[in-house]
C-alpha positions in Angstrom: 10.5 11.2 25.0 10.4 15.0 24.8 9.0 16.4 21.5 9.1 20.0 20.4 7.7 21.6 17.3 7.7 25.1 15.9 5.3 26.0 13.0 5.4 28.5 10.2 2.0 27.1 9.2 0.3 23.8 9.8 2.1 22.6 6.6 5.6 23.6 7.6 7.2 22.7 10.9 10.6 22.3 12.7 10.3 19.0 14.5 12.7 18.1 17.3 12.8 14.9 19.4 15.4 14.7 22.2 18.1 12.1 21.9 16.0 9.1 22.9 14.6 6.1 21.2 11.3 6.5 19.4 9.3 4.1 17.2 6.0 4.5 15.3 4.1 2.7 12.6 2.4 5.2 10.4 0.6 6.0 7.2 0.9 9.6 6.0 -2.3 11.3 4.8 -0.1 13.8 2.9 3.2 13.8 1.0 6.0 14.8 3.4 9.2 16.4 2.3 11.8 16.1 5.0 15.3 17.6 5.6 17.4 16.2 8.3 19.3 18.7 10.4 20.6 16.3 13.0 20.0 12.8 14.4 19.3 9.5 12.7 16.2 7.6 11.8 15.5 4.2 10.2 12.4 3.9 8.0 11.3 0.4 7.3 8.9 -0.4 4.4 7.7 -3.7 3.0 10.3 -3.8 0.3 13.1 -1.5 1.6 14.8 -0.1 4.7 16.3 3.4 4.7 18.7 5.0 7.1 18.6 8.8 7.1 21.0 11.2 8.9 22.2 14.8 8.9 21.9 16.5 5.6 19.6 13.9 4.0 16.5 15.1 2.1 13.6 12.7 1.2 10.0 12.6 0.2 7.6 10.1 1.7 4.5 9.8 -0.5 1.0 9.7 1.0 -0.8 6.4 1.8 2.4 4.5 2.2 3.0 2.3 5.3 6.2 2.7 7.2 7.8 2.0 10.5 9.9 4.9 11.8 12.6 4.2 14.3 14.6 7.1 15.8 17.8 6.0 17.4 20.0 8.2 19.7 23.0 9.4 17.7 26.0 11.4 19.1 23.9 13.0 21.8 22.2 15.1 19.1 18.5 15.7 18.9 16.5 14.3 16.1 15.8 17.5 14.3 14.1 18.0 10.9 12.3 20.5 8.8 9.0 18.9 7.6 6.9 20.3 4.7 3.5 18.8 4.1 2.5 18.8 0.4 -1.3 18.5 0.8 -3.7 17.3 -1.8 -5.5 20.7 -1.8 -2.3 22.6 -2.4 -1.1 20.2 -5.1 -4.5 20.4 -6.9 -4.1 24.1 -7.0 -0.5 23.9 -8.3 -1.4 21.5 -11.1 -4.7 22.9 -12.1 -3.2 25.0 -15.0 -0.7 22.3 -16.0 -1.4 19.7 -18.6 -0.2 16.6 -16.6 -1.6 13.1 -17.0 0.0 11.1 -14.2 0.5 7.4 -14.5 0.2 5.1 -11.5 3.7 4.7 -9.8 5.3 1.3 -10.6 6.1 0.8 -7.0 5.8 2.4 -3.6 9.1 4.0 -2.4 10.7 6.9 -0.6 12.3 9.4 -2.9 15.8 10.6 -1.8 17.3 13.9 -3.0 20.6 14.1 -1.0 23.1 16.9 -1.6 20.9 18.8 -4.1 21.8 22.5 -3.6 18.5 24.0 -4.8 16.3 21.8 -2.6 18.6 22.2 0.4 18.7 25.9 0.0 14.9 26.1 -0.2 14.4 24.1 3.0 17.3 25.8 4.9 15.8 29.2 4.0 12.8 28.3 6.3 14.9 28.2 9.5 14.7 32.0 10.3 11.0 32.0 9.9 10.4 29.7 12.9 11.6 32.4 15.3 9.3 35.1 13.9 6.0 35.9 15.5 4.5 37.5 12.4 4.9 36.4 8.8 3.5 37.5 5.4 0.4 35.4 4.8 1.7 34.1 1.5 5.2 33.1 2.5 4.4 29.5 3.2 2.5 29.1 0.0 5.5 30.6 -1.9 8.0 28.2 -0.2 5.8 25.1 -0.9 5.4 26.2 -4.5 9.2 26.6 -4.8 9.8 23.2 -3.3 7.3 21.5 -5.7 8.9 23.3 -8.7 12.4 22.1 -7.6 11.2 18.5 -7.1 9.7 18.5 -10.7 13.0 19.8 -12.1 15.0 17.2 -10.2 12.8 14.2 -11.0 10.8 14.2 -14.2 8.7 11.3 -12.9 7.6 13.0 -9.7 4.3 14.2 -11.3 3.1 10.6 -11.2 3.2 10.9 -7.5 2.3 14.5 -6.7 -0.4 14.9 -9.4 -2.1 11.6 -8.6 -5.1 12.4 -6.4 -6.9 9.1 -6.5 -7.9 7.4 -3.2 -7.1 3.7 -2.6 -9.5 1.4 -4.5 -10.5 -2.1 -3.6 -7.5 -4.3 -4.1 -6.6 -7.9 -3.5 -6.6 -8.3 0.3 -4.5 -11.5 0.5 -1.6 -10.0 -1.5 -1.6 -6.7 0.3 -1.7 -8.2 3.8 1.0 -10.7 3.0 3.2 -7.8 2.0 2.3 -5.4 4.8 1.5 -7.4 7.9 4.5 -6.1 9.9 3.0 -2.6 10.2 1.2 -2.2 13.5 -1.7 0.0 12.4 -5.4 0.1 13.3 -7.6 -2.3 11.3 -9.5 0.8 10.0 -6.3 1.9 8.3 -5.7 -1.4 6.6 -9.3 -1.3 5.5 -8.9 2.2 4.0 -5.7 1.2 2.2 -7.4 -1.9 0.6 -10.5 0.1 -0.3 -12.8 -1.4 2.3 -14.8 -0.3 5.3 -13.8 -1.9 8.6 -16.8 -4.3 8.5 -16.0 -5.4 5.0 -12.3 -5.7 5.8 -13.0 -8.1 8.6 -15.4 -10.1 6.6 -13.1 -10.4 3.6 -10.2 -11.1 5.8 -12.0 -14.1 7.4 -12.7 -15.5 3.9 -9.1 -14.9 2.7 -7.3 -16.3 5.7 -9.8 -18.3 7.7 -8.7 -16.4 10.8 -9.3 -13.1 12.6 -7.0 -10.2 11.7 -5.5 -10.0 15.2 -4.6 -13.7 15.4 -3.2 -13.9 11.9 -1.1 -10.7 12.3 0.5 -11.9 15.5 1.4 -15.3 14.0 2.9 -13.7 10.9 4.9 -11.2 12.8 6.3 -13.9 15.1 7.2 -16.1 12.1 9.0 -13.2 10.5 10.9 -12.6 13.8 12.0 -16.2 13.9 13.3 -16.0 10.4 15.1 -12.7 11.2 16.9 -14.4 14.1 17.9 -17.6 12.3 18.7 -16.3 8.9 19.6 -12.7 9.3 21.2 -12.9 12.8 19.5 -9.7 14.0 19.2 -8.6 17.6 16.0 -8.9 19.5 15.7 -5.2 20.0 15.8 -4.6 16.3 13.6 -7.5 15.3 11.0 -6.5 17.9 10.2 -3.1 16.3 10.8 -4.1 12.7 8.1 -6.8 12.8 5.4 -4.7 14.4 5.7 -5.0 18.2 5.6 -2.0 20.5 8.0 -3.1 23.2 10.6 -5.9 23.8 8.9 -7.5 26.9 5.6 -8.0 25.1 7.4 -9.3 22.1 9.5 -11.8 24.1 6.4 -13.0 26.0 4.5 -13.6 22.7 7.5 -15.2 21.0 8.0 -17.7 23.9 4.3 -18.5 24.1 4.1 -19.2 20.4 7.4 -21.2 19.9 8.0 -22.5 23.4 11.3 -20.8 23.8 12.6 -17.2 24.2 14.3 -15.2 21.5 17.6 -15.3 23.5 17.4 -19.1 23.7 17.0 -19.4 20.0 20.0 -17.0 19.4 22.2 -18.9 21.8 21.3 -22.2 20.3 22.0 -20.9 16.8 25.4 -19.5 17.9 26.3 -22.9 19.5 25.9 -24.7 16.2 28.3 -22.3 14.4 
């Protein structure tokens, strides 16, 4: 995979992956506003799956888990303009506004496709990536413009952008049952559930009577089995969507756990139909 990036500042970049497969399980520390110039990507969250392509604009709120899968598409690079809406910059934006954000009802990605003001704002950044010197305040002005447009488009976006609370201690059992398919370091799971790594491991053992590693692999394989038998998905898709990093490791683990390979299960299922 060849990756290239051009920056206006550390908060605004032009990101480009060549037309190759790429997969990553991530948690963003900052809100990310993204405009697709070319390519396709699938973003899988616990409750929803999104497919984004050329022209799409979306906002991924911070502290949300997601699996990002870039697929080759029409021999075009996966090219996006990415704007980070950092907590520091948002605090500065909201400090003079009388806003009392409410906790969002659910975690989701916000889509703003085909909105002329927002697309114009992001498209106007393109010429700046080729310039060696820029006015110091240009990035701040563009980010302020984007935030203002988002607030005009979605009256409820303040509940996301103006919420500066860090994750508090939450019910571990419910959270892990919902998010086990994301292949993140245990420290990240601890942070998102309001725990240190040591406390996370201790509470996990009490909640599940198992180590995190053993429980996570078992849950991911059980989900994969369900995806094969009930959703009729392909091994290459299931592998990455349930939290494995490559198909060979997934197939090995699946056969070790169930006693047969994913292809055997699929062929057996097809023979019954």
